[in-house]
C-alpha positions in Angstrom: 15.6 34.1 -22.9 15.7 37.9 -22.6 13.3 38.3 -25.5 10.8 36.0 -23.8 11.0 38.0 -20.6 10.4 41.2 -22.7 7.3 39.6 -24.2 6.0 38.5 -20.8 5.7 42.2 -19.9 3.4 42.8 -22.8 -0.4 43.2 -22.1 -2.8 40.2 -21.9 -4.9 41.9 -24.5 -2.0 41.7 -27.1 -1.5 38.1 -26.4 -5.1 37.3 -26.7 -5.3 39.3 -30.0 -2.3 37.3 -31.3 -4.0 34.1 -30.1 -7.3 35.0 -32.0 -5.1 35.5 -35.2 -3.3 32.3 -34.8 -6.6 30.5 -34.1 -8.1 31.9 -37.3 -4.9 31.0 -39.3 -5.1 27.4 -38.1 -8.8 27.4 -38.8 -8.0 28.4 -42.4 -5.7 25.5 -42.8 -8.3 23.1 -41.5 -10.9 24.6 -43.9 -8.4 24.2 -46.8 -7.7 20.5 -45.9 -11.5 20.0 -45.6 -12.0 21.4 -49.1 -13.5 24.7 -48.2 -12.3 28.3 -49.2 -11.2 30.2 -46.1 -11.5 33.5 -47.9 -15.0 33.0 -48.8 -15.8 31.7 -45.2 -14.2 34.6 -43.5 -15.9 37.1 -45.9 -19.2 35.5 -45.2 -18.4 35.7 -41.5 -17.7 39.4 -41.7 -20.9 39.9 -43.8 -22.8 37.9 -41.3 -21.7 40.4 -38.5 -21.3 43.6 -40.2 -23.2 43.1 -43.5 -26.4 45.0 -42.3 -27.8 47.0 -39.4 -30.0 44.0 -38.6 -27.1 41.6 -38.5 -24.9 43.9 -36.3 -27.8 44.4 -34.0 -28.4 40.7 -33.6 -24.6 40.3 -33.0 -24.8 42.8 -30.2 -27.9 40.9 -28.8 -25.9 37.7 -28.9 -22.9 39.3 -27.2 -24.9 40.8 -24.3 -25.5 37.6 -22.1 -21.8 36.4 -22.8 -20.5 39.6 -21.4 -22.3 39.0 -18.1 -21.4 35.4 -17.7 -17.8 36.2 -18.9 -17.6 38.8 -16.1 -19.0 36.3 -13.7 -16.3 33.7 -14.5 -13.5 36.3 -14.8 -14.4 37.8 -11.5 -14.2 34.5 -9.7 -10.9 33.7 -11.4 -9.4 37.1 -10.3 -10.3 36.1 -6.7 -8.8 32.7 -6.9 -11.9 30.8 -7.5 -13.4 28.8 -10.5 -17.1 29.4 -10.9 -18.5 26.8 -13.2 -22.0 27.7 -12.0 -22.7 30.8 -14.1 -25.1 28.7 -16.1 -27.3 27.9 -13.1 -26.9 31.4 -11.7 -28.0 32.8 -15.1 -31.1 30.6 -15.2 -32.0 31.4 -11.5 -31.6 35.2 -12.4 -34.1 34.7 -15.2 -36.6 32.9 -13.0 -36.4 35.7 -10.2 -36.8 38.4 -12.8 -39.8 36.6 -14.4 -41.7 36.2 -11.1 -41.1 39.8 -10.3 -42.2 41.0 -13.7 -45.4 38.9 -13.4 -46.5 39.8 -9.8 -45.0 43.4 -9.2 -47.8 46.0 -8.7 -45.2 48.9 -9.5 -45.2 50.9 -12.8 -43.3 49.2 -15.6 -40.1 51.2 -15.2 -39.8 50.5 -11.5 -40.7 46.9 -12.1 -37.8 46.6 -14.6 -35.4 47.9 -12.1 -36.8 45.6 -9.4 -36.6 42.6 -11.7 -33.0 43.3 -12.5 -32.2 43.5 -8.8 -34.1 40.3 -8.1 -32.1 38.6 -10.9 -28.8 39.7 -9.3 -29.9 38.6 -5.9 -31.1 35.2 -7.2 -27.7 34.7 -8.8 -26.0 35.9 -5.6 -27.9 33.5 -3.6 -27.0 30.7 -6.0 -23.4 31.7 -5.6 -23.6 31.9 -1.8 -24.2 28.3 -1.5 -20.9 27.0 -3.0 -19.1 29.9 -1.4 -20.3 28.9 2.1 -19.3 25.2 1.5 -16.0 26.3 0.2 -15.3 28.7 3.1 -16.5 26.6 5.9 -16.1 22.9 4.8 -13.3 23.2 2.1 -15.6 21.7 -0.5 -14.3 22.6 -3.9 -16.3 25.1 -5.8 -16.1 23.3 -9.1 -18.0 20.4 -7.9 -20.7 22.4 -6.0 -21.3 24.8 -8.8 -21.5 22.1 -11.4 -24.2 20.3 -9.3 -26.1 23.6 -8.6 -26.4 24.2 -12.4 -28.6 21.1 -12.6 -30.5 22.0 -9.5 -31.1 25.5 -10.7 -32.3 24.3 -14.1 -34.8 21.7 -12.8 -36.0 23.9 -10.1 -36.8 26.6 -12.6 -38.6 24.0 -14.7 -40.5 22.7 -11.7 -41.6 26.1 -10.6 -42.7 27.1 -14.1 -44.7 23.9 -14.5 -46.3 24.2 -11.0 -47.4 27.9 -11.5 -48.8 27.3 -15.0 -50.6 24.0 -14.7 -53.0 24.9 -17.7 -50.1 24.2 -20.0 -49.1 27.7 -20.7 -45.5 27.5 -19.9 -44.6 30.7 -21.7 -46.6 33.3 -19.8 -44.8 36.6 -20.2 -44.1 39.5 -17.8 -46.5 42.4 -17.8 -46.7 44.7 -20.7 -44.1 47.4 -20.7 -41.7 45.4 -18.4 -39.0 45.2 -20.9 -35.5 46.4 -21.9 -36.6 46.9 -25.5 -36.2 50.3 -26.9 -38.0 51.7 -30.0 -34.9 53.9 -30.9 -32.6 51.0 -31.0 -35.0 49.1 -33.3 -34.9 52.2 -35.6 -31.2 52.0 -35.8 -31.0 48.2 -36.1 -34.3 47.4 -37.8 -35.8 43.9 -37.3 -33.2 42.9 -34.7 -33.8 42.1 -31.1 -31.1 44.3 -29.7 -32.2 45.9 -26.4 -30.8 48.2 -23.6 -29.0 45.3 -21.9 -25.9 45.9 -24.0 -25.5 49.1 -22.1 -26.2 47.5 -18.7 -23.4 45.0 -19.6 -20.9 47.7 -20.4 -21.8 49.5 -17.1 -21.4 46.2 -15.3 -17.9 45.8 -16.8 -17.0 49.2 -15.6 -18.2 48.6 -12.0 -16.3 45.2 -11.9 -13.1 47.2 -12.8 -13.9 49.8 -10.1 -14.6 47.2 -7.5 -11.6 44.9 -8.1 -8.8 47.6 -8.7 -10.2 50.8 -7.0 -11.6 49.5 -3.7 -10.4 48.1 -0.5 -12.9 45.2 -0.9 -11.5 44.5 -4.3 -7.9 44.5 -3.0 -8.9 42.0 -0.3 -10.7 39.8 -2.7 -7.7 39.5 -5.0 -5.3 39.2 -2.1 -7.2 36.3 -0.7 -7.4 34.8 -4.1 -3.6 35.1 -4.6 -2.5 33.9 -1.2 -5.0 33.0 1.4 -2.5 32.3 4.1 -0.7 35.6 3.7 -4.1 37.4 3.5 -5.1 35.7 6.8 -1.8 36.8 8.4 -2.5 40.3 7.4 -5.8 40.2 9.2 -8.2 39.6 6.3 -11.2 37.1 6.7 -10.6 34.5 4.1 -14.0 32.7 4.6 -15.7 36.1 4.3 -14.0 37.1 1.2 -14.6 33.7 -0.5 -18.3 33.9 0.2 -18.4 37.6 -1.0 -16.6 36.7 -4.2 -18.9 33.8 -5.1 -21.9 36.0 -4.4 -20.7 38.8 -6.5 -19.7 36.5 -9.3 -23.2 34.9 -9.0 -24.9 38.2 -9.0 -23.3 39.1 -12.4 -24.6 35.9 -14.0 -28.0 36.4 -12.5 -28.2 39.9 -13.7 -27.3 38.6 -17.3 -30.2 36.1 -17.0 -32.6 38.9 -15.9 -31.4 41.0 -18.7 -31.8 38.4 -21.3 -35.4 37.6 -20.1 -36.5 41.2 -19.9 -34.7 42.2 -23.2 -35.4 39.3 -25.5 -38.1 36.7 -24.4 -40.1 38.1 -21.6 -40.8 34.4 -20.6 -39.1 31.3 -19.8 -39.3 28.7 -22.5 -38.8 25.2 -21.0 -37.2 23.8 -24.0 -34.5 26.5 -24.0 -34.2 27.3 -20.4 -30.6 26.2 -20.3 -29.2 28.5 -22.9 -25.6 27.5 -22.4 -24.3 31.1 -21.8 -22.7 30.1 -18.5 -20.4 27.6 -20.1 -19.6 29.9 -22.9 -18.8 32.6 -20.4 -15.7 30.5 -19.4 -14.4 30.7 -22.9 -15.1 34.4 -22.9 -13.2 35.0 -19.7 -10.2 33.1 -21.0 -10.2 35.0 -24.2 -10.4 38.3 -22.2 -7.6 37.3 -19.9 -10.0 37.8 -17.0 -10.1 41.6 -17.3 -13.3 43.6 -17.8 -12.2 45.2 -21.0 -11.0 41.9 -22.3 -14.4 40.3 -21.5 -16.1 42.9 -23.4 -13.9 42.2 -26.4 -14.0 38.5 -25.9 -17.8 38.5 -25.6 -18.1 40.3 -28.9 -15.7 38.0 -30.6 -17.4 34.8 -29.2 -20.9 36.2 -29.9 -19.9 37.5 -33.3 -18.4 34.1 -34.3 -21.6 32.3 -33.1 -24.0 34.6 -34.9 -21.9 35.0 -38.0 -21.5 31.3 -38.3 -25.0 31.0 -39.6 -24.2 32.9 -42.7 -20.9 31.0 -43.3 -23.0 27.9 -43.5 -25.4 29.4 -46.0 -23.1 31.6 -48.1 -19.8 29.7 -48.1 -21.3 26.2 -47.5 -19.0 25.7 -44.6 -20.5 23.7 -41.6 -21.1 25.4 -38.3 -19.0 22.7 -36.7 -15.9 24.2 -38.4 -16.7 27.6 -36.9 -16.9 25.9 -33.5 -13.6 24.3 -34.1 -12.0 27.8 -34.9 -13.5 29.1 -31.6 -12.0 26.1 -29.7 -8.7 26.8 -31.4 -8.8 30.5 -30.4 -9.6 29.3 -26.7 -6.7 26.9 -27.0 -4.2 29.4 -28.0 -5.3 31.9 -25.3 -5.3 29.3 -22.7 -1.9 28.1 -23.7 -0.5 31.7 -23.8 2.9 30.4 -23.1 3.0 29.1 -26.6 2.1 32.5 -28.0 4.6 34.2 -25.8 7.3 31.8 -26.9 6.5 32.4 -30.6 6.7 36.2 -29.9 9.9 35.8 -28.1 11.5 33.8 -30.9 10.4 36.4 -33.4 11.7 39.3 -31.3 14.9 37.5 -30.8 15.4 37.0 -34.5 14.4 40.5 -35.3 17.1 41.8 -32.8 19.7 39.5 -34.3 18.8 40.8 -37.7 17.9 37.3 -39.1 
């Protein structure tokens, strides 16, 4: 029991790291049972991520939106809320950035900044609605955010179709309104990496500062931990709930704007629901709902997703197996009591000299 308590004091990052290793080990067993060579598969995965500058650049591109949605979900978790609506907020953020990028009369650089702000505001508004319903009418945010995902998606499709009646559904933003950078393309030739990865890192740092270094962050976490105690201490529970959902939505909306400006420059109707918002839930869990954990969890999730393409080609392992491995990792992270128990037993046996 004492050994288990000692393990409980260890950082969430260590637990997540061990959970990742356990997930990969169990995944290796599944591959062996299925008739695949796990050594070849993991070697192909490594090459798919780090095998060339192009692959590493594409990995970072895949990671970027996952960091934003992971931060969005983790922020809500830290404040006692479960934001399932990062997907809708991501799409609305993309739409707002697109509209600004098309109609803005400002120079390209200023338009980019304005489009990013518009994306964050769009996501914040989409987070305000479930926050208000939660704060005023006690409607659970899981239900409202799920429904707003569909509303956001179909609203975006309707607006795009309405504005482009001639059938050109992929009209891009103005020339020069982009997060692409020539020097990044030179470092990672052929890849679609863009400046959004740096915006994501800055966003993670700002989330850390807000939650752990400001009075507002203290109130948000306090309300999430104990609403009744926070209200007794003079904090406004409804205001903090609304603020939390808006900030969470702003992070996802900013991610949508970054993805649009950095990769596509337009909204493709057939892929307007990319799934990054739902993957962000897994990223937040892997990262133990901490900014640094989300950065690492986003890299892991994105790397596995992109690297899986080479596994299928080089090691002849189906992509579904990789998704099973990702699911196993999430399972072990979510069920961290299992990991802590295993570590506690190992620590106890080591102490006893067995």
